[in-house]
C-alpha positions in Angstrom: 66.1 97.3 137.6 62.5 95.9 137.3 61.2 92.7 139.7 60.6 89.3 138.0 56.9 90.3 138.4 57.1 93.7 136.2 59.0 91.3 134.0 56.4 88.6 133.9 53.8 91.5 133.2 55.7 93.3 130.8 56.4 90.6 128.7 52.6 88.8 129.2 51.3 92.5 128.0 53.6 92.1 125.0 52.5 88.5 123.9 48.6 89.5 124.6 49.3 92.1 122.0 50.5 90.8 119.5 49.2 86.7 119.8 45.9 87.5 121.9 45.3 86.2 125.7 43.9 82.9 124.3 46.8 82.2 121.9 49.8 82.8 124.4 50.8 80.3 126.8 52.3 81.1 130.3 55.3 78.9 129.0 56.0 81.8 126.4 55.3 84.4 128.8 58.0 83.1 131.3 60.3 82.5 128.1 59.9 86.5 127.5 60.6 87.7 130.6 63.3 85.2 131.5 61.7 83.7 134.2 61.0 80.2 135.3 57.7 78.8 134.9 57.4 78.3 138.7 58.1 81.5 139.1 55.2 82.9 137.0 52.9 80.8 139.1 54.6 82.1 142.1 53.2 85.6 141.6 50.5 84.7 139.1 48.4 81.3 140.2 46.8 81.3 136.8 47.1 83.6 133.4 44.1 85.4 134.3 45.8 86.9 137.0 47.8 88.6 135.1 45.1 90.7 133.6 43.8 91.7 137.2 47.1 92.9 137.8 47.3 95.0 134.4 43.6 96.2 135.4 44.5 96.9 138.6 47.3 99.0 137.7 45.6 100.8 134.7 43.1 102.0 137.4 45.6 102.7 140.2 47.3 105.4 137.3 43.5 106.5 135.9 42.7 107.3 139.7 45.4 109.2 140.4 45.5 111.0 137.2 41.7 111.8 138.4 42.4 112.7 142.1 44.8 114.9 140.6 41.9 117.4 139.6 41.7 120.9 141.2 38.5 121.9 141.5 39.6 125.2 143.5 39.8 127.5 140.5 37.5 125.3 138.0 33.6 125.5 137.8 32.0 122.3 137.1 32.1 122.3 133.3 36.2 122.5 133.3 36.1 119.6 136.0 34.5 117.5 133.7 36.4 118.4 130.5 39.6 118.0 133.1 38.6 114.0 133.8 37.8 113.5 130.6 41.3 115.0 129.4 42.8 112.9 132.1 41.2 109.5 130.7 42.4 110.3 127.0 45.9 111.1 128.4 45.9 107.5 130.5 44.5 105.4 127.5 47.3 107.4 125.2 49.9 106.4 127.5 48.7 102.8 128.5 47.4 101.6 125.4 48.8 98.5 124.8 47.5 97.5 128.1 44.2 98.8 127.7 44.3 97.3 124.1 44.8 93.8 125.8 42.2 94.7 128.6 39.2 95.8 126.5 39.9 92.8 124.2 41.4 90.0 126.3 39.3 90.3 129.3 37.6 87.2 129.8 34.7 86.3 130.8 35.8 84.9 134.5 36.8 88.4 134.8 33.6 89.9 134.4 31.6 87.3 136.8 30.6 89.0 140.3 32.8 87.5 142.9 35.6 87.6 140.9 39.2 90.1 141.5 38.5 91.5 138.2 34.9 92.6 138.6 35.4 93.7 142.1 37.9 95.8 140.5 35.9 97.0 137.9 33.0 97.9 139.9 34.7 99.6 142.3 36.5 102.0 139.7 33.3 102.3 138.3 31.4 103.5 141.2 34.5 105.9 141.7 34.2 107.3 138.2 30.5 107.8 138.4 30.5 109.5 141.9 33.3 111.8 141.1 31.2 112.8 137.5 28.6 113.2 139.2 30.2 115.3 141.8 31.1 118.0 138.9 28.0 117.8 136.7 26.4 118.9 140.0 28.7 121.4 141.1 28.1 122.7 137.5 24.6 122.2 137.9 25.0 124.5 140.8 27.1 127.2 139.3 25.6 127.2 136.3 27.8 126.2 133.8 26.3 123.3 132.8 22.8 123.2 132.4 20.1 121.5 134.0 20.6 117.7 133.6 19.9 114.3 135.1 23.5 114.3 137.1 23.5 109.9 137.3 22.1 109.1 134.0 24.6 112.0 132.1 27.5 110.5 134.2 26.8 107.3 133.1 26.1 108.4 129.6 29.6 110.0 129.3 31.3 107.2 130.8 29.4 104.9 127.9 30.2 107.4 125.5 33.7 107.4 126.0 34.5 103.7 126.1 33.4 103.4 123.0 35.3 106.3 121.5 38.8 104.3 123.2 37.1 101.4 121.4 37.1 103.0 118.1 40.6 104.7 119.0 42.3 101.9 120.4 40.7 99.0 117.6 40.1 100.4 114.5 42.6 100.6 112.4 41.0 103.4 109.8 42.8 106.6 109.4 39.8 108.5 111.2 40.1 112.5 112.6 41.0 112.4 116.4 37.5 111.5 117.7 38.7 111.8 121.2 38.9 115.7 121.0 35.7 116.2 118.8 34.0 113.8 121.6 35.6 115.8 124.5 34.1 118.6 122.6 30.6 117.7 121.7 30.2 117.1 125.7 31.0 119.8 126.9 29.6 121.9 124.4 26.2 119.3 125.1 26.4 119.9 128.9 26.3 124.0 128.2 23.8 126.7 129.7 23.3 127.6 126.1 23.3 124.6 123.1 23.3 127.1 120.5 26.8 127.9 121.7 28.4 124.9 119.9 
């Protein structure tokens, strides 16, 4: 049985996905979740707090998936590919939440000192460090050509954010660009770019 807090989050995500964050009232969230408005404000001081909770949940799922990547039997390139595939699966599994987060994160959440900023900043530092570790491992084991490690990690993150954005927001009939993007990155990292 779901807690009242989880019911509030589920209702909010459904309403945000349908109407947008700004066009959804706390009264509507409370009504759809079957709780009193006071109960909603007991769990969340303001509507932005719900978005921060959703962000925290998605980041926890993503971090758990990343932490499950076993490096023992993989070279660096295989670790990078595993991370990209994990991210792709998380986006598919939590597409409604990810869509709401990307579309509706308010400017307040992105301001230094806010809970949302702290969550995003901490996660990005973790992800870039992990990607950098995998890239360094690949350069050392020669599964990845010599590259600028940190810059490449940031590029891969930005590229996949763009792919995720197109996939979730562009309602076009397009080929599965997520798989193409993974292959493109992996092939571009290989020591011999002619093996594409």
